[in-house]
N, C-alpha and C positions, 0 to 999 in steps of 0.2 A: 532423475535427470530433469533439468529445466532448460528452457530455451529463452535466450535473452534477445530482445528486439530493441534497436536504437532508432528513435524518431526525433530528428531535430534537436538533439541534446537530451531528450527524455529517454530513459531506459525502462523498458517494460519486460517483465519476466513472467513466464507461465510454465506450469508443469508440462513436460513432454508426454506424449502418449506412450503408454507401455502396455505390453500384453501380459496377461496373467499366466505365469509359468505353470500353474497347477490346473489350468483350464483344459478340459478334454478336447481332443481334436475331433472335428466333424468328419463323418464318414465320407469317403470319396464320392464326388458328384453332388453332395449336399450343398445348398446355398450357404454362403458365409453369413453368419448373424452375430451380432454383439448384443448381449443383454446387460443393461445397467441395473444396479440395485434399485428396488422400488422406493426406498427411503434412504436419506442421508442423515446421519446423526451428527449434530454439532456438539462440541464439548459443553458440559453443563456449566462450567465456569471458565472464564477467559481472563487470563492475566494480561493486563495492558499497562505498561508504565506511563503511557500518556493519560491525560485527563479525559475521562469519558463523559464528563458533564457538558451539556451544550452551553455555548456562550449566550449571554442575554440576547433575546430577540430571535434565537435560532428556532427553526421549525421542529416540532417533536418528531421523533423517529417512529415510523410504523413498525409493527411486529416483524414484518418480512424483510426488513432493511438488511443491507450488507453488514456482515459481522466483522468485528475487529479482533485480531489475535495480538498484534503488536504494532506499535507506532513509536519510532525512535529517531533521534537526530544524531548523526555521527559524521565523521570526517570522510567516509568512503564506504564502498561495498566490496567485499571479497567473498567469492563463492556464494553469492546470493544472501549474504549476511552482513549486517552493518558492523563497521569497525570504528574505533575512536568515539564511542558513544559517551556523551557528556551533557552537561547543562550549560556550560560556559565554554566559549571558543575564542581564540585569539585571531584577529584578522591578520596580524603580522606573520603568523606561522601556519595558517590554514587557508588555502585559496578557495575552497568550496566545501559546502556541507551537503549531506544527503538526508532527505526526509524519507525514511524507510517505513513501509507499511506492509503488514501481512493481513490480508483480508479474506473473509469467508463469504462465499457466494452461494446462498441457498437456492437460487434458481439455476445455477450452473450455466447461465447464458452470458453473453457479452456484457461487460460492465463498463460504465462511463462514470468517472469520478472527476472532481476538481480539487486540486491542491491550491490552497490560498495561503500566501505568505503575507503576514502582517508585521510591520516594523513600528514600534512605539504606538500600537493600537490603530495604525492606519494601514489600509490594504495597499501593499506594495505591488503585487501582481498575482495573477491567477494562471495556473497551468492545467488545462483540461487534459485528461488522460483516458485512453480507451484500453481496456484490459481484455485479453482473450478469454473465451469460455473455460470453465472448469470449477471444481468445488472450492478451491482456494487459490490464492496467488500472492506472490511477493512482488512488490514494485517499489520504485523510489523516484523522487524528483530531486533535482539538484539546485542549489543556491550558491552563486559565486559571491564571496565576501571579500571586503577590503576595508581600509580605514574609513571610507565614507559610508559604510554600512554597519557601523557599530550601533548598539542599542538593544532594547528588549524586543525579541522576535517571537512569533508563534506561527506554527504550521498547522492549518486546519484542513480537514478532509471532509468533503461533502459528496453525496451521490448526485446523479445527473438532475434530480428533481430539487436539489438544493437542501436535502435533508442532511443534518449534521451527523458525521460518523465519529470524528475524534479531533483532538487538538493536542499539540505538544509545544511547550514554551521553552525558550532557551535565550541566552545572552551572547552577543558578540562584542568583545572588547578590543581595544587597540592592541 
């Protein structure tokens, strides 16, 4: 189960806390404790349809940086999954786009990222986002489109230190 938070038009999603059904019950009168695994293993390979190479001038990513599972552009989100995923979108038939990201958090602490929207290689705007703690999270930022916003776009994701995580390019046509 996931919990969805809406902040000023930004949607943040995080896994809900769940109890392990196979965990033994504590004896009566014992203090309640929760033990976390000592290590968390990330997948050896990560498939990401987005371009994982940093743009020219981007800061190199340190080894402990936020990981990327997926970065997609679609027409919406249903059940925490992107829908209408494509590379070209019509402003006449699509009122908004969603930049969907599934991120791995090696520290399991609170994450802060920035989603930067570029139109024709010029920064259009930046959306700072704060993500709740957990081993991984799915989140998205939205872009309203219309006939005045046609062109070549890209959605870049950076951590709070400005370290490049991913980019995804797409086109908006009339």
